[in-house]
C-alpha positions in Angstrom: 81.2 173.6 68.7 80.1 171.6 71.7 80.7 168.3 69.8 84.2 169.4 68.9 84.9 170.3 72.5 83.7 166.9 73.7 85.7 165.1 71.1 88.9 167.0 72.1 88.2 166.3 75.8 87.7 162.6 75.0 91.0 162.4 73.0 92.9 164.0 75.9 91.3 161.7 78.5 92.0 158.6 76.4 95.6 159.5 75.6 96.4 159.7 79.3 95.2 156.1 79.7 97.0 154.6 76.8 99.4 151.8 77.5 102.4 153.0 75.5 104.8 150.3 74.4 107.8 152.4 73.4 110.1 149.4 73.0 109.5 145.7 73.4 111.3 144.1 76.4 111.5 140.6 77.6 112.9 140.0 81.1 115.2 137.0 81.1 113.9 135.9 84.5 110.3 135.7 83.2 111.4 133.6 80.2 113.4 131.3 82.5 110.5 130.9 84.9 108.0 130.1 82.2 110.5 127.8 80.5 110.8 125.7 83.7 107.0 125.5 84.0 106.7 124.5 80.4 109.4 121.8 80.8 107.5 120.5 83.8 104.4 119.8 81.6 105.9 116.5 80.4 108.9 114.3 80.2 109.1 114.7 76.4 109.1 118.5 76.3 112.2 119.8 74.5 114.0 122.3 76.7 115.1 124.5 73.7 111.6 124.5 72.3 110.2 125.4 75.8 112.6 128.4 75.9 111.5 129.6 72.5 107.9 129.2 73.4 108.3 131.1 76.6 110.1 133.9 74.8 107.4 134.2 72.0 104.6 134.0 74.6 106.0 136.9 76.5 107.1 139.0 73.6 104.2 138.7 71.3 101.5 140.2 73.6 103.7 143.4 73.7 103.5 143.5 69.9 99.8 143.0 70.0 99.4 145.8 72.6 101.2 148.2 70.2 99.1 146.9 67.2 95.8 147.3 69.1 96.7 150.8 70.4 96.0 149.4 73.8 94.3 151.4 76.5 94.6 150.4 80.2 92.8 148.8 82.0 91.7 146.0 79.7 88.0 146.4 80.7 88.2 150.1 79.6 89.8 149.0 76.3 86.8 146.7 75.9 84.5 149.6 76.5 86.2 151.6 73.8 85.9 148.7 71.3 82.2 148.2 72.2 81.5 151.9 71.6 83.4 151.8 68.3 86.3 154.0 69.4 88.8 151.1 69.1 88.8 148.2 66.6 90.5 145.2 68.3 91.7 143.9 71.6 88.9 141.9 73.2 90.1 138.8 75.1 89.0 136.4 72.3 90.9 138.5 69.8 94.0 138.4 71.8 93.5 134.6 72.0 92.9 134.3 68.2 96.1 136.3 67.5 98.1 134.4 70.1 97.1 130.9 69.1 97.6 131.8 65.4 101.1 133.2 66.1 102.2 130.3 68.4 100.8 127.7 66.1 102.8 129.1 63.2 106.0 128.4 65.2 105.3 124.6 64.7 106.2 123.5 68.2 106.4 119.7 68.4 106.4 119.5 72.2 103.2 121.3 72.8 99.5 121.4 71.8 97.6 124.6 72.0 94.0 124.6 73.3 91.3 127.3 73.6 90.2 127.9 77.2 87.0 129.7 78.2 85.7 130.8 81.6 82.1 131.9 82.3 81.0 131.0 78.8 78.1 133.0 77.6 78.1 135.3 80.6 78.8 139.1 80.6 82.3 138.4 82.1 83.2 135.5 79.7 86.9 135.3 79.3 88.9 133.4 76.6 92.6 132.5 76.5 95.1 130.1 75.1 96.2 127.0 77.1 99.4 125.2 76.3 99.7 121.5 77.2 102.4 118.9 76.6 101.9 117.1 73.3 98.8 114.8 73.7 98.2 115.8 77.3 94.7 116.7 78.7 93.4 120.2 78.7 93.3 120.5 82.6 97.0 119.7 82.8 97.9 122.9 80.9 99.3 126.4 81.5 97.1 129.4 80.8 98.7 131.9 78.5 96.7 135.1 79.1 97.9 138.3 77.4 94.7 140.3 77.9 94.5 140.3 81.7 97.5 142.6 82.2 97.1 144.6 79.0 99.9 142.9 77.0 102.1 141.8 79.9 101.7 138.0 79.8 99.9 136.4 82.8 100.4 132.7 83.0 99.4 130.0 85.6 98.6 126.4 85.8 94.9 126.2 85.0 94.0 124.9 88.5 96.0 127.8 90.1 94.2 130.7 88.5 92.6 132.7 91.3 90.2 134.6 89.0 88.7 132.1 86.6 87.6 128.4 86.4 88.6 127.3 82.9 87.1 124.7 80.6 88.1 123.8 77.0 86.1 125.3 74.1 86.7 122.3 71.9 84.9 123.9 69.0 87.5 126.8 69.0 90.4 124.3 69.5 89.2 122.4 66.5 88.6 125.5 64.5 92.2 126.6 65.0 93.4 123.1 64.1 95.0 122.5 67.5 93.0 119.3 68.2 91.5 116.7 65.9 88.9 115.0 68.1 
């Protein structure tokens, strides 16, 4: 009886924290802003491709949030995964799904890289970094769907106030986004 009560209480508490994505929505101003930043990555970036990339990068995290049954804030969602109450949605899983989805679009203007901050530490964070084709990792834009629970956060790597990013070349090679 006591276990049933605790289970019901837990379900009620968790349902109040869930990030419900009733319908997917992409604000045109956000697509336009990210598009301009992607175009600025390099002289050979195709404008149409930049717009498609921006749209997908903003929309797909919303789909993942729905798929993961996301609970806000992301650190609480992590807790639920680590205790076995949720199955997926850690930052590296967002990154795996994002890089796989974006790579499948076959963009010719961009390379996708795997960024990591605080590698090996309790607060390790992983995310996708987009760079102009052939450009160095540090010149890229961070594409971070985890940080705001499915609402895409992006910034130039050097402008991220929360993390200092380095490339995880092993993961970039694993996902076939670099050859070196």
